Backbone as CSV, one residue per row, in Angstrom:
resi,resn,N_x,N_y,N_z,CA_x,CA_y,CA_z,C_x,C_y,C_z
1,UNK,48.231,-23.556,-57.609,49.184,-23.802,-56.535,50.255,-22.715,-56.527
2,UNK,50.714,-22.339,-57.697,51.793,-21.370,-57.778,51.415,-20.057,-57.096
3,UNK,50.145,-19.667,-57.182,49.715,-18.389,-56.622,48.867,-18.547,-55.365
4,UNK,48.837,-19.726,-54.770,47.961,-19.944,-53.627,48.546,-19.351,-52.355
5,UNK,47.796,-18.433,-51.804,48.177,-17.809,-50.546,47.400,-18.469,-49.418
6,UNK,47.957,-18.408,-48.239,47.398,-19.074,-47.065,45.940,-18.696,-46.829
7,UNK,45.608,-17.412,-46.938,44.247,-16.985,-46.604,43.184,-17.580,-47.531
8,UNK,43.583,-18.054,-48.707,42.607,-18.636,-49.633,42.163,-20.033,-49.214
9,UNK,42.961,-20.690,-48.359,42.603,-22.059,-47.941,42.464,-22.206,-46.429
10,UNK,42.627,-21.113,-45.713,42.554,-21.198,-44.252,41.110,-21.412,-43.787
11,UNK,41.001,-21.943,-42.585,39.713,-22.063,-41.912,39.589,-20.843,-41.012
12,UNK,38.522,-20.060,-41.166,38.367,-18.880,-40.300,38.353,-19.279,-38.829
13,UNK,38.933,-18.432,-38.013,39.074,-18.702,-36.592,37.749,-19.070,-35.932
14,UNK,36.695,-18.348,-36.252,35.399,-18.614,-35.605,34.761,-19.926,-36.054
15,UNK,35.307,-20.559,-37.075,34.789,-21.845,-37.558,35.596,-23.035,-37.037
16,UNK,36.706,-22.735,-36.352,37.567,-23.810,-35.868,37.311,-24.020,-34.369
17,UNK,37.159,-25.276,-33.926,36.834,-25.540,-32.517,37.986,-25.194,-31.568
18,UNK,37.603,-24.691,-30.410,38.608,-24.323,-29.418,38.048,-24.502,-28.008
19,UNK,38.978,-24.523,-27.068,38.645,-24.621,-25.643,39.473,-23.588,-24.897
20,UNK,39.061,-23.306,-23.687,39.829,-22.410,-22.820,40.906,-23.214,-22.095
21,UNK,41.977,-22.555,-21.725,43.106,-23.221,-21.067,42.710,-23.877,-19.752
22,UNK,41.669,-23.370,-19.098,41.263,-23.961,-17.824,40.110,-24.962,-17.956
23,UNK,39.652,-25.226,-19.183,38.672,-26.298,-19.393,39.323,-27.639,-19.065
24,UNK,38.520,-28.605,-18.712,39.043,-29.930,-18.354,39.329,-30.765,-19.596
25,UNK,40.106,-31.821,-19.398,40.345,-32.768,-20.488,39.029,-33.380,-20.953
26,UNK,38.123,-33.626,-20.016,36.815,-34.170,-20.368,36.066,-33.220,-21.295
27,UNK,36.112,-31.938,-21.006,35.476,-30.932,-21.870,36.128,-30.934,-23.254
28,UNK,37.450,-31.014,-23.303,38.165,-31.051,-24.582,37.760,-32.285,-25.383
29,UNK,37.603,-33.415,-24.703,37.164,-34.631,-25.385,35.780,-34.429,-25.988
30,UNK,34.900,-33.815,-25.230,33.537,-33.571,-25.705,33.546,-32.664,-26.943
31,UNK,34.300,-31.581,-26.871,34.368,-30.650,-27.997,34.954,-31.336,-29.224
32,UNK,36.034,-32.084,-29.040,36.686,-32.761,-30.162,35.783,-33.837,-30.766
33,UNK,35.079,-34.561,-29.930,34.165,-35.609,-30.414,33.021,-35.049,-31.236
34,UNK,32.579,-33.842,-30.924,31.419,-33.260,-31.598,31.773,-32.255,-32.690
35,UNK,33.054,-31.996,-32.882,33.480,-30.966,-33.832,33.457,-31.466,-35.269
36,UNK,32.901,-30.633,-36.127,32.906,-30.876,-37.568,33.184,-29.536,-38.237
37,UNK,34.084,-29.540,-39.186,34.412,-28.322,-39.922,33.882,-28.495,-41.342
38,UNK,33.185,-27.479,-41.829,32.692,-27.493,-43.204,33.597,-26.610,-44.059
39,UNK,34.192,-27.206,-45.076,35.053,-26.471,-46.005,34.626,-26.817,-47.423
40,UNK,34.190,-25.824,-48.153,33.756,-26.010,-49.540,32.748,-27.142,-49.679
41,UNK,31.801,-27.192,-48.758,30.746,-28.198,-48.819,31.147,-29.581,-48.351
42,UNK,32.371,-29.742,-47.876,32.839,-31.038,-47.390,33.082,-30.976,-45.888
43,UNK,32.735,-32.086,-45.233,32.978,-32.192,-43.802,34.406,-32.628,-43.534
44,UNK,34.974,-32.079,-42.495,36.306,-32.461,-42.055,36.290,-32.532,-40.539
45,UNK,36.946,-33.530,-40.006,37.031,-33.672,-38.556,38.388,-33.141,-38.088
46,UNK,38.379,-32.203,-37.154,39.653,-31.668,-36.666,40.380,-32.698,-35.804
47,UNK,41.695,-32.665,-35.869,42.517,-33.550,-35.045,42.987,-32.868,-33.776
48,UNK,42.954,-31.549,-33.786,43.370,-30.784,-32.619,42.385,-29.649,-32.373
49,UNK,42.377,-29.178,-31.141,41.610,-28.006,-30.748,42.575,-26.869,-30.455
50,UNK,42.130,-25.659,-30.689,42.907,-24.501,-30.290,42.681,-24.274,-28.801
51,UNK,43.702,-23.852,-28.105,43.595,-23.567,-26.671,43.793,-22.066,-26.480
52,UNK,42.793,-21.445,-25.850,42.775,-20.006,-25.680,43.049,-19.614,-24.234
53,UNK,43.852,-18.577,-24.045,44.069,-17.984,-22.721,42.859,-17.131,-22.358
54,UNK,42.420,-16.348,-23.326,41.191,-15.575,-23.219,40.617,-15.480,-24.632
55,UNK,39.642,-14.646,-24.828,38.952,-14.571,-26.108,39.872,-14.296,-27.294
56,UNK,40.918,-13.529,-27.088,41.779,-13.114,-28.191,43.202,-13.651,-28.126
57,UNK,43.483,-14.541,-27.202,44.856,-14.975,-27.006,44.999,-16.487,-27.168
58,UNK,45.512,-16.890,-28.315,45.769,-18.296,-28.611,47.100,-18.686,-27.977
59,UNK,47.102,-19.764,-27.179,48.343,-20.154,-26.497,48.808,-21.566,-26.826
60,UNK,47.935,-22.381,-27.431,48.367,-23.735,-27.715,47.333,-24.539,-28.480
61,UNK,47.646,-25.823,-28.605,46.740,-26.783,-29.234,46.711,-28.033,-28.371
62,UNK,45.616,-28.760,-28.488,45.514,-30.044,-27.797,44.827,-31.021,-28.738
63,UNK,45.445,-32.178,-28.892,44.906,-33.207,-29.769,44.592,-34.479,-29.009
64,UNK,44.147,-35.475,-29.741,43.768,-36.747,-29.133,44.910,-37.376,-28.336
65,UNK,46.101,-37.368,-28.915,47.239,-37.980,-28.209,47.581,-37.236,-26.925
66,UNK,47.494,-35.905,-26.950,47.744,-35.126,-25.728,46.746,-35.527,-24.652
67,UNK,45.482,-35.606,-25.056,44.425,-35.948,-24.100,44.636,-37.345,-23.540
68,UNK,44.888,-38.313,-24.412,45.080,-39.687,-23.947,46.270,-39.803,-23.016
69,UNK,47.330,-39.107,-23.338,48.500,-39.116,-22.451,48.149,-38.485,-21.106
70,UNK,47.377,-37.405,-21.144,46.973,-36.734,-19.914,46.036,-37.560,-19.051
71,UNK,45.324,-38.491,-19.665,44.381,-39.322,-18.913,45.052,-40.477,-18.181
72,UNK,46.295,-40.759,-18.506,46.968,-41.880,-17.853,47.036,-41.630,-16.343
73,UNK,46.523,-42.573,-15.559,46.494,-42.389,-14.098,47.883,-42.097,-13.527
74,UNK,47.918,-41.249,-12.511,49.182,-40.828,-11.895,50.024,-42.005,-11.433
75,UNK,49.377,-43.010,-10.834,50.161,-44.125,-10.314,50.848,-44.903,-11.435
76,UNK,50.305,-44.837,-12.654,50.967,-45.498,-13.782,52.112,-44.658,-14.329
77,UNK,51.911,-43.375,-14.380,52.924,-42.471,-14.927,54.218,-42.565,-14.136
78,UNK,54.102,-42.793,-12.841,55.277,-42.847,-11.975,56.113,-44.104,-12.197
79,UNK,55.525,-45.130,-12.825,56.236,-46.384,-13.050,56.961,-46.366,-14.388
80,UNK,57.940,-47.245,-14.512,58.665,-47.338,-15.774,57.740,-47.915,-16.846
81,UNK,58.100,-47.694,-18.084,57.305,-48.227,-19.196,57.230,-49.751,-19.126
82,UNK,58.322,-50.372,-18.751,58.350,-51.835,-18.628,57.354,-52.317,-17.569
83,UNK,57.303,-51.630,-16.448,56.367,-51.998,-15.373,54.930,-51.776,-15.805
84,UNK,54.677,-50.699,-16.556,53.317,-50.418,-17.033,52.854,-51.491,-18.010
85,UNK,53.744,-51.930,-18.875,53.386,-52.972,-19.842,53.021,-54.272,-19.135
86,UNK,53.723,-54.591,-18.058,53.457,-55.826,-17.318,52.046,-55.845,-16.732
87,UNK,51.507,-54.676,-16.417,50.154,-54.615,-15.865,49.111,-55.190,-16.822
88,UNK,49.428,-55.174,-18.108,48.474,-55.624,-19.105,48.937,-56.892,-19.824
89,UNK,49.905,-57.568,-19.253,50.436,-58.792,-19.869,49.521,-59.969,-19.545
90,UNK,48.542,-60.189,-20.411,47.568,-61.255,-20.171,48.158,-62.634,-20.459
91,UNK,49.311,-62.696,-21.119,49.979,-63.993,-21.301,50.479,-64.493,-19.955
92,UNK,50.930,-63.550,-19.151,51.423,-63.867,-17.814,50.263,-64.258,-16.899
93,UNK,49.190,-63.483,-16.935,48.019,-63.739,-16.096,46.784,-63.164,-16.787
94,UNK,45.902,-64.017,-17.344,44.724,-63.542,-18.080,43.791,-62.662,-17.252
95,UNK,43.779,-62.803,-15.951,42.882,-62.008,-15.097,43.503,-60.677,-14.699
96,UNK,44.737,-60.446,-15.095,45.464,-59.259,-14.673,44.761,-57.962,-15.062
97,UNK,44.262,-57.884,-16.269,43.600,-56.667,-16.730,42.384,-56.352,-15.870
98,UNK,41.601,-57.373,-15.519,40.418,-57.149,-14.687,40.793,-56.632,-13.301
99,UNK,41.881,-57.147,-12.741,42.313,-56.715,-11.417,42.641,-55.230,-11.382
100,UNK,43.206,-54.742,-12.462,43.649,-53.349,-12.501,42.600,-52.407,-13.078
101,UNK,41.569,-52.930,-13.743,40.664,-52.064,-14.496,39.919,-51.057,-13.624
102,UNK,39.436,-51.455,-12.440,38.710,-50.500,-11.591,39.625,-49.365,-11.145
103,UNK,40.824,-49.697,-10.772,41.769,-48.668,-10.336,42.125,-47.751,-11.513
104,UNK,42.287,-48.333,-12.677,42.617,-47.548,-13.870,41.473,-46.610,-14.219
105,UNK,40.239,-47.129,-14.203,39.087,-46.288,-14.513,38.980,-45.129,-13.524
106,UNK,39.175,-45.410,-12.241,39.157,-44.332,-11.241,40.244,-43.297,-11.541
107,UNK,41.408,-43.782,-11.894,42.519,-42.877,-12.211,42.235,-42.031,-13.444
108,UNK,41.638,-42.633,-14.466,41.302,-41.898,-15.687,40.247,-40.836,-15.391
109,UNK,39.232,-41.214,-14.628,38.188,-40.240,-14.264,38.781,-39.061,-13.499
110,UNK,39.680,-39.362,-12.582,40.334,-38.312,-11.805,41.135,-37.393,-12.719
111,UNK,41.905,-37.974,-13.616,42.763,-37.190,-14.509,41.962,-36.400,-15.548
112,UNK,40.750,-36.864,-15.865,39.932,-36.162,-16.855,39.490,-34.784,-16.371
113,UNK,39.642,-34.523,-15.085,39.251,-33.230,-14.516,40.394,-32.216,-14.500
114,UNK,41.596,-32.623,-14.921,42.701,-31.669,-14.933,42.526,-30.687,-16.094
115,UNK,43.086,-29.493,-15.966,42.915,-28.496,-17.027,43.710,-28.846,-18.283
116,UNK,43.180,-28.419,-19.396,43.797,-28.605,-20.702,45.233,-28.081,-20.709
117,UNK,45.467,-26.997,-19.996,46.787,-26.365,-19.986,47.885,-27.301,-19.473
118,UNK,47.520,-28.334,-18.730,48.510,-29.279,-18.198,49.114,-30.173,-19.276
119,UNK,48.387,-30.392,-20.381,48.873,-31.331,-21.396,48.929,-30.741,-22.803
120,UNK,48.488,-29.510,-22.966,48.481,-28.890,-24.297,49.905,-28.694,-24.815
121,UNK,49.993,-28.450,-26.094,51.271,-28.134,-26.728,51.260,-26.648,-27.074
122,UNK,52.289,-25.942,-26.687,52.380,-24.514,-26.991,52.495,-24.310,-28.503
123,UNK,52.053,-23.163,-28.961,52.163,-22.821,-30.374,53.643,-22.718,-30.734
124,UNK,54.055,-23.472,-31.739,55.465,-23.491,-32.140,55.753,-22.534,-33.291
125,UNK,54.748,-22.316,-34.141,54.961,-21.477,-35.317,53.629,-20.897,-35.765
126,UNK,53.713,-19.782,-36.457,52.528,-19.149,-37.026,52.853,-18.743,-38.462
127,UNK,51.841,-18.275,-39.147,52.025,-17.831,-40.528,51.169,-16.592,-40.752
128,UNK,51.596,-15.762,-41.679,50.847,-14.549,-41.990,49.816,-14.800,-43.088
129,UNK,48.788,-14.005,-43.046,47.646,-14.049,-43.945,48.064,-14.103,-45.418
130,UNK,49.038,-13.306,-45.808,49.446,-13.214,-47.211,50.627,-14.102,-47.584
131,UNK,51.034,-14.996,-46.709,52.133,-15.904,-47.038,51.679,-16.970,-48.029
132,UNK,52.627,-17.477,-48.769,52.372,-18.532,-49.746,52.256,-19.875,-49.023
133,UNK,51.511,-20.800,-49.607,51.340,-22.093,-48.943,52.655,-22.850,-48.807
134,UNK,53.626,-22.591,-49.663,54.911,-23.272,-49.524,55.643,-22.824,-48.260
135,UNK,55.422,-21.593,-47.842,55.992,-21.153,-46.562,55.328,-21.930,-45.424
136,UNK,54.027,-22.159,-45.554,53.311,-22.953,-44.548,53.862,-24.383,-44.510
137,UNK,54.119,-24.959,-45.674,54.692,-26.314,-45.728,56.040,-26.327,-45.008
138,UNK,56.875,-25.346,-45.285,58.180,-25.254,-44.630,58.016,-25.166,-43.110
139,UNK,57.156,-24.267,-42.651,56.957,-24.086,-41.200,56.427,-25.361,-40.546
140,UNK,55.508,-26.026,-41.230,54.953,-27.269,-40.680,56.022,-28.344,-40.569
141,UNK,56.820,-28.489,-41.612,57.891,-29.491,-41.587,58.967,-29.136,-40.566
142,UNK,59.352,-27.886,-40.538,60.398,-27.433,-39.619,59.996,-27.612,-38.152
143,UNK,58.700,-27.419,-37.863,58.220,-27.461,-36.475,57.424,-28.710,-36.137
144,UNK,57.340,-29.632,-37.085,56.631,-30.903,-36.889,55.205,-30.681,-36.355
145,UNK,54.453,-29.857,-37.086,53.058,-29.572,-36.739,52.188,-29.769,-37.976
146,UNK,50.918,-29.978,-37.750,49.995,-30.157,-38.871,48.981,-29.020,-38.973
147,UNK,49.144,-28.006,-38.139,48.242,-26.863,-38.129,49.039,-25.618,-37.765
148,UNK,48.778,-24.540,-38.478,49.425,-23.267,-38.172,48.363,-22.187,-37.979
149,UNK,48.454,-21.417,-36.916,47.577,-20.258,-36.777,47.953,-19.219,-37.842
150,UNK,46.937,-18.582,-38.403,47.135,-17.557,-39.423,46.872,-16.197,-38.776
151,UNK,47.849,-15.298,-38.915,47.740,-13.971,-38.304,47.620,-12.884,-39.366
152,UNK,46.867,-11.857,-39.018,46.779,-10.642,-39.826,46.714,-9.483,-38.840
153,UNK,47.596,-8.528,-39.008,47.658,-7.365,-38.116,47.735,-7.789,-36.645
154,UNK,48.589,-8.753,-36.352,48.834,-9.253,-34.995,47.627,-9.907,-34.321
155,UNK,46.659,-10.349,-35.102,45.492,-11.054,-34.568,45.327,-12.379,-35.306
156,UNK,45.023,-13.428,-34.549,44.773,-14.711,-35.179,43.407,-14.641,-35.882
157,UNK,43.403,-14.972,-37.168,42.155,-14.886,-37.933,41.725,-16.241,-38.486
158,UNK,42.589,-17.251,-38.323,42.246,-18.565,-38.835,43.368,-19.547,-38.618
159,UNK,43.196,-20.708,-39.223,44.231,-21.747,-39.185,44.340,-22.369,-40.565
160,UNK,45.507,-22.880,-40.849,45.713,-23.649,-42.069,46.269,-25.002,-41.643
161,UNK,45.750,-26.052,-42.280,46.132,-27.418,-41.914,46.794,-28.106,-43.100
162,UNK,47.505,-29.173,-42.806,48.146,-29.941,-43.874,47.122,-30.491,-44.853
163,UNK,45.954,-30.836,-44.371,44.958,-31.440,-45.257,44.559,-30.487,-46.385
164,UNK,44.337,-29.218,-46.081,43.981,-28.265,-47.135,45.162,-28.000,-48.071
165,UNK,46.356,-27.877,-47.512,47.542,-27.646,-48.336,47.769,-28.843,-49.263
166,UNK,47.662,-30.032,-48.706,47.857,-31.249,-49.497,46.849,-31.314,-50.647
167,UNK,45.595,-30.998,-50.372,44.566,-31.040,-51.411,44.896,-30.103,-52.570
168,UNK,45.343,-28.884,-52.262,45.689,-27.916,-53.310,46.862,-28.421,-54.141
169,UNK,47.905,-28.878,-53.463,49.101,-29.335,-54.188,48.792,-30.587,-54.995
170,UNK,48.089,-31.539,-54.409,47.751,-32.775,-55.122,46.899,-32.486,-56.353
171,UNK,45.897,-31.659,-56.202,45.011,-31.325,-57.333,45.820,-30.718,-58.473
172,UNK,46.652,-29.740,-58.144,47.437,-29.081,-59.187,48.440,-30.023,-59.840
173,UNK,49.123,-30.831,-59.059,50.100,-31.757,-59.632,49.430,-32.825,-60.484
174,UNK,48.314,-33.341,-60.040,47.611,-34.362,-60.815,47.059,-33.798,-62.115
175,UNK,46.587,-32.568,-62.093,46.119,-31.926,-63.326,47.285,-31.669,-64.267
176,UNK,48.436,-31.296,-63.741,49.646,-31.067,-64.547,50.078,-32.349,-65.241
177,UNK,49.925,-33.462,-64.568,50.342,-34.758,-65.100,49.718,-35.026,-66.464
178,UNK,48.469,-34.630,-66.617,47.761,-34.919,-67.854,48.015,-33.873,-68.933
179,UNK,48.590,-32.739,-68.563,48.912,-31.697,-69.531,50.218,-32.031,-70.249
180,UNK,51.138,-32.667,-69.546,52.464,-32.943,-70.108,52.353,-33.991,-71.137
């Protein structure tokens, strides 16, 4: 852990799933549902996708929550949260959900065709190839993110996630516990 640099635990860029900024939310859902990352012989499921402007230009990330928020039908988004909750209050009227379900499904289908760029989150922070993992921890905490793009010579070459950082720190600390 003391000598662990970001590039030793990063996922290479070509191994991490991504979508184009003009791909639809439906396409992003498909990519995310089918994505599996192999790291040191172990499978990992990504929580976010990288969003690309073009082949070499990373502009953001999109995760499950972004997609789900983007799928909310327009007519619901315009209403207050209190009004939206009432639509699903089956204590008030058990048939209420059925009355709204067709309209909701139509709205979700419509919204699934909007581009990823409408709901993605812009890149908040990056890290350099030779930075220490503790710098990555700081950047992640400071920017409230769980993934950082890794750059070398002004090009994105990979990503580092909290899961890999956590594994390195946990392994080292747990091994230290038994040495003391």
